[in-house]
C-alpha positions in Angstrom: 16.3 -39.1 -26.0 19.5 -37.5 -25.4 21.2 -37.0 -22.1 20.3 -34.0 -20.3 23.5 -33.1 -19.0 25.2 -33.2 -22.3 22.9 -30.0 -23.5 22.5 -26.8 -22.9 19.6 -24.9 -22.7 20.3 -23.0 -25.4 20.4 -26.2 -27.9 17.2 -27.8 -26.2 14.7 -26.1 -29.5 16.8 -27.6 -32.2 16.6 -31.2 -30.4 12.3 -31.2 -30.8 11.8 -32.0 -27.4 8.3 -32.3 -26.4 6.9 -31.0 -22.9 7.7 -33.6 -20.9 11.2 -33.5 -21.7 11.4 -30.1 -21.1 9.9 -30.7 -17.3 12.2 -33.6 -16.9 15.2 -31.2 -17.6 14.2 -28.5 -15.6 13.0 -30.8 -12.5 16.8 -32.3 -12.8 18.4 -28.9 -12.6 15.8 -28.0 -10.0 16.5 -31.3 -8.1 20.4 -30.2 -8.5 20.0 -27.2 -7.1 20.9 -25.8 -10.2 18.1 -22.7 -9.7 19.7 -20.4 -12.3 19.6 -22.3 -15.2 16.3 -23.6 -14.0 15.1 -20.3 -14.3 16.4 -19.9 -17.9 15.3 -23.3 -19.0 12.1 -22.3 -18.1 11.7 -19.0 -19.2 13.3 -20.8 -22.5 10.5 -23.5 -22.6 7.4 -20.8 -22.4 8.7 -19.7 -25.6 8.0 -22.9 -26.6 5.0 -24.0 -24.8 3.4 -20.9 -23.6 0.7 -21.1 -20.8 1.7 -24.3 -19.8 1.0 -24.7 -15.9 3.7 -27.2 -15.3 5.9 -24.7 -16.8 4.4 -21.9 -14.5 4.1 -23.5 -11.1 8.0 -24.2 -11.5 8.6 -20.6 -12.8 6.6 -19.0 -10.0 9.5 -20.7 -7.3 12.5 -19.3 -9.4 11.1 -15.9 -10.1 13.6 -12.8 -9.6 10.8 -11.1 -8.2 11.3 -13.1 -4.7 14.8 -11.8 -4.4 14.0 -7.8 -5.1 13.5 -5.6 -1.7 10.2 -4.4 -0.7 10.7 -0.3 0.1 8.2 2.6 0.6 7.7 5.3 3.2 11.4 5.2 4.6 10.6 1.1 5.5 12.8 -1.4 3.8 11.8 -5.4 3.8 15.1 -6.6 2.9 16.7 -10.1 2.1 18.5 -11.2 5.0 22.3 -11.5 4.0 25.8 -12.0 6.4 25.6 -8.0 8.0 22.0 -9.2 9.0 23.5 -12.2 11.0 24.1 -10.4 14.9 20.4 -9.1 14.6 18.9 -12.6 13.4 20.9 -14.4 16.1 19.5 -11.4 18.9 16.1 -12.7 17.6 16.3 -16.3 17.6 17.5 -16.0 21.4 14.1 -14.1 22.7 12.1 -16.8 23.6 8.9 -15.0 24.2 9.0 -12.7 20.8 9.7 -16.3 18.8 7.0 -17.9 20.5 4.6 -14.9 19.3 6.1 -14.8 15.9 6.0 -18.7 15.3 4.1 -20.0 18.3 5.4 -24.1 18.9 7.2 -23.6 16.0 10.4 -22.3 16.7 13.4 -24.5 16.1 16.5 -23.2 17.3 18.8 -22.1 14.8 22.9 -23.3 15.0 24.9 -19.8 14.8 26.8 -22.4 12.0 23.4 -23.3 10.2 22.4 -19.1 10.2 25.8 -18.0 9.0 25.2 -20.8 5.8 21.5 -19.9 5.0 22.2 -16.4 4.7 25.3 -17.0 1.9 22.7 -19.5 0.1 19.6 -17.4 0.0 18.5 -16.3 -3.7 16.2 -19.1 -4.0 14.8 -19.6 -0.8 11.6 -20.5 -2.2 12.9 -23.1 -4.3 14.6 -24.5 -1.1 12.4 -24.3 1.8 8.9 -22.5 0.1 9.8 -19.7 2.4 10.4 -16.1 2.0 11.8 -14.1 4.5 13.0 -10.9 5.1 14.5 -8.4 7.5 12.4 -5.0 8.7 14.7 -2.1 8.4 13.8 1.4 9.0 15.9 5.0 8.0 17.8 6.5 10.5 19.6 9.7 9.9 22.3 11.0 12.2 21.0 14.0 14.4 24.1 15.6 14.9 24.0 18.5 12.4 27.0 19.3 13.0 28.2 16.4 11.5 25.4 14.5 9.5 25.7 11.0 8.6 24.2 9.3 5.4 21.2 7.6 5.9 21.3 4.1 7.4 18.9 1.2 7.5 18.6 0.2 11.6 16.8 -3.8 11.5 13.8 -3.7 13.7 11.8 -7.1 12.8 10.9 -9.6 10.6 8.5 -10.9 8.2 8.0 -14.2 6.5 5.8 -16.2 4.1 6.1 -19.5 5.2 4.3 -22.8 3.7 4.3 -21.4 0.4 2.1 -23.8 -1.6 3.0 -23.5 -5.2 0.0 -25.4 -6.7 -2.9 -23.2 -4.8 -1.0 -20.1 -4.6 -1.3 -19.8 -1.0 1.5 -19.0 2.2 0.8 -17.7 5.8 2.3 -14.3 7.2 4.4 -13.9 9.6 5.0 -10.2 11.1 6.8 -9.7 14.3 8.9 -6.9 16.3 11.0 -7.7 19.4 10.6 -4.5 20.7 6.9 -3.4 20.5 7.0 0.3 21.3 6.1 2.1 17.6 5.6 -0.4 15.3 1.9 0.1 15.0 2.5 2.5 11.7 5.8 0.4 10.9 3.5 -2.7 10.7 0.5 -1.5 8.6 3.3 -0.8 6.2 5.2 -3.7 6.5 1.7 -6.0 6.0 0.5 -3.3 3.1 4.2 -3.9 1.0 3.8 -7.9 1.4 -0.2 -7.6 0.0 1.3 -5.3 -2.6 3.9 -8.1 -2.9 1.8 -11.3 -2.7 -0.9 -10.4 -5.1 -0.2 -7.5 -7.3 3.4 -8.8 -8.2 4.1 -12.6 -7.6 0.8 -13.6 -8.0 -0.3 -15.7 -4.6 -4.1 -16.0 -4.2 -4.3 -16.4 -0.6 -2.8 -15.6 2.4 -3.0 -16.9 5.6 -2.4 -15.9 9.9 -2.8 -17.7 12.4 -3.1 -16.1 16.0 -3.2 -17.9 19.3 -6.3 -17.1 21.0 -4.6 -15.8 24.0 -2.9 -12.6 21.6 -5.7 -10.6 21.2 -4.4 -7.7 20.4 -2.7 -9.3 17.6 -6.0 -11.3 16.7 -7.6 -7.5 16.1 -4.7 -6.1 14.3 -5.1 -8.8 11.7 -8.6 -8.6 11.2 -8.5 -4.7 11.2 -6.1 -4.8 8.4 -8.1 -7.1 6.2 -8.7 -10.5 7.3 -11.0 -12.6 7.9 -11.5 -14.7 10.5 -12.5 -18.0 8.8 -12.5 -20.4 12.5 -10.9 -21.2 15.6 -8.9 -24.2 15.6 -9.8 -25.6 19.2 -6.8 -26.5 21.1 -4.7 -27.0 18.0 -1.3 -26.5 19.6 0.4 -27.6 23.2 2.7 -25.4 24.8 5.8 -27.2 25.0 6.9 -25.9 29.0 3.5 -25.5 30.7 1.8 -28.7 28.5 -1.3 -26.6 28.1 -3.9 -27.1 25.0 -3.9 -23.6 23.1 -6.6 -22.5 20.6 -5.6 -20.7 17.3 -7.8 -18.2 15.2 -7.2 -19.1 11.6 -7.3 -15.9 9.2 -7.5 -15.5 5.4 -7.5 -13.4 2.9 -8.2 -14.1 -0.9 -7.1 -11.7 -3.5 -11.1 -11.2 -4.4 -11.1 -10.0 -0.6 -8.2 -7.9 -1.2 -9.4 -5.8 -3.9 -12.4 -5.3 -2.8 -11.3 -4.1 1.1 -11.6 -0.3 1.2 -9.6 -0.4 4.3 -6.4 -1.3 2.7 -6.9 0.9 -0.5 -7.3 3.6 2.2 -4.1 2.4 4.2 -2.2 2.2 0.9 -2.9 5.6 0.0 -2.2 7.3 3.0 0.4 4.9 4.2 1.9 4.4 0.8 0.9 7.1 -1.3 -1.0 4.4 -3.9 -4.0 1.9 -3.8 -2.8 -1.2 -3.9 -6.2 -2.6 -4.9 -6.9 -0.9 -7.8 
């Protein structure tokens, strides 16, 4: 078999390679973090070997749709960039906020590491099995004499973490450092991610883990469409108090999403379309 490095993807069809050869090439490109060419190889491979799950699984992690912002009703879920460095730093330094967003899972982020991540964030799913957005709200100047263009104000964070490729599953996180006026925005953000997860990128299930002592968050999670699937007793230990904490485990599968009248009604009102249809 010819050496992979010596061949361009466009030349491979003439080599009469089998599916195993293609997957080996693609995996070499993924390991080398050559994600752009890996995507090109996968797409060409699918023309030769249609509907092969080994190719579709690899396409899932380098799908171009991961890198597109989600926008509706003056709310933007934007891919983090270097311009968001200051806001992200403020979020990571807000201990109480981060412990609610990601209970006991917070890791201190050094400024240099954060900046490096923001500069190389195009294929975050392929690199770390995570997807992050900055929640931004359109803001217009109140100065009627000297009106300014609409600007985007960062107000929160949203993520899909622990993305499971084979199972098409991910954990959803949404949080706002400033809780004031977040309720309508939170619903819009959740609906945008539901639409993206189930209708665009093809996830089968979203999960949400909530600390049992955060009853408000649990009620909101169930109200938006998740189902309580169980309680994990003494599942986490607080790093400071050493107290054992219970967690609620919530889930939303694709079939339940499509049959949920609350999601249908809310999306019609807040996004002007029924995302369950």
